[in-house]
C-alpha positions in Angstrom: 169.7 43.6 -51.9 169.0 45.1 -48.6 170.6 43.6 -45.5 167.7 42.4 -43.1 167.5 42.3 -39.1 165.5 40.7 -36.4 163.4 42.1 -34.9 160.9 40.9 -32.1 156.9 42.0 -32.7 154.3 41.5 -30.6 156.6 38.9 -28.7 157.3 36.8 -31.7 160.4 36.8 -34.1 160.1 38.7 -37.1 162.7 40.2 -40.2 162.6 43.6 -41.7 164.6 45.9 -44.0 167.8 46.8 -42.1 166.8 50.5 -43.0 163.1 50.2 -42.0 161.4 52.5 -39.8 158.9 52.3 -36.9 156.4 53.4 -40.1 157.6 51.0 -42.2 157.2 48.2 -40.2 153.4 49.4 -39.5 152.9 49.7 -43.4 153.9 46.4 -44.0 151.7 44.7 -41.4 149.1 47.0 -43.2 148.3 48.5 -39.8 146.8 52.5 -40.0 148.8 54.6 -37.6 145.4 56.2 -36.3 144.6 53.6 -34.0 147.6 51.9 -32.7 149.9 52.7 -29.7 153.5 51.2 -30.0 156.1 50.8 -27.7 159.4 50.7 -29.2 162.1 48.6 -26.3 159.3 50.1 -23.1 159.3 53.5 -24.6 155.8 54.4 -26.1 156.7 56.3 -29.6 154.6 59.4 -30.3 152.8 58.8 -33.7 155.2 61.4 -35.2 158.1 59.8 -34.5 157.2 56.7 -36.3 158.9 57.3 -39.5 161.9 58.8 -37.5 163.1 55.8 -35.5 165.0 53.4 -37.5 164.5 49.7 -35.9 167.5 48.0 -35.1 168.8 44.4 -34.6 166.9 42.7 -31.4 164.5 46.0 -31.1 161.0 45.0 -29.2 158.1 46.5 -30.6 154.7 46.2 -29.1 151.9 47.7 -31.3 148.7 47.7 -29.6 145.5 48.2 -30.9 142.2 50.4 -30.2 138.7 49.1 -30.7 136.2 51.6 -30.5 132.6 50.1 -29.5 129.8 50.7 -26.4 126.1 51.3 -26.5 
C-alpha cells in the first residue's frame, strides 16, 4: 500500500497518495482541467504543470472553477 499524505484543498484537510500530482488530485475529485485554475501554495499553475507537480505534505491547493453564463 502506498503512503498517504495530508494536504489542504480549498481550506479543508484531505489525504492523498504520497506520489500524487495535482493532475491526479483533480482526476480523483472528478474535476475537468479545462475549466479550472489551480493555485499551489500561492502559486498559480499552468495547466501543463498539473501532471508534473507532485504534492507534498502540508501543501495548500486552491481550485477555482470557471462558470460560463450571461445573456
